N, C-alpha and C positions, 0 to 999 in steps of 0.2 A: 469463565471468560471465553468468548468466542474465538475461534481460530483466525489468525491474520495471515493473509497471503499477499505478497508484494512482488510485482514484476520489476526487476532492477537491471542495472548494468554495473560493471566494476567501478567505473569512474563517474560517479553521479552525486554531486553535492546535495541535490534535493532528496535522493534516496537516503543518504546519511542523516539528513535533517529529519525526515519522516520516521526513520527507525529510532532516532533519539527521542522524539516526542512520544512514540508508542511505548518505548521502554520506561519513560518518565511516568506514563499512565498505567504502568503495571504489566505490560505485555512482556512475557518471558521468552516466548518463542514466536518467530516470524518465519513462515515458509517463503524463502526467496527463490524466485524463478529468474535466472540470469538469461535475459534475452540476447545478450552479446555473445553468449556461448551456444545458444540454441535458436537458430533462425526459425524453426518450426514454432517455438514458444512465442516468438515475436508475432507471427501470423495469428496464433490463437488469441494473444492479447489484443491485437488490433481488431479481430473479428468480434471479440466479446465487448470491448470498450468503445470502439470507434475512434480510438486515440493512438498516436504513434509515440508519445513521450513517456518517459519513466520518471518517477515510479507510478505504477497503477496499483492501487491498494484495495484489497477486499477485506472486509471484516465480516466473518460468516459468509452469507450469500449476498451481502450488500456491497456494491461497488461504490467506494467512497470517492475515487478519483485520484488526483495527484497530490503532491505535497501541499500546495496552496489550499486545495480542497480540505485536506486533513486538518491543517492549521485552522481554517475557518470553522470547520465543524467543532473543533476543540474550543475555540473562542466563543461559540454560540452555546457551549455547554452540552453538546450532543455526542461527544466522543465517548465519555465514560458510560453513559447509558447504552450506547451501541455495543461497546465491548462487553458489557455485563451479560451473563448467560441468561 
């Protein structure tokens, strides 16, 4: 399974929903980068993604986007193949 990295904040219902979906699909470990605790990480996230909102989710080297993007990818049947090694 490819590594999953997620930019998050402590109080973010979309982050919780995204983590829940990923765990339902078999992801055991998510590298969380808390941008509310690390302003430099927020700048990196914005430079990489062009977005200001969380979560911002990476599966391997692929930027999936936010929670709605992750759910849409799963509904299209694209999440499990992307997670597969």
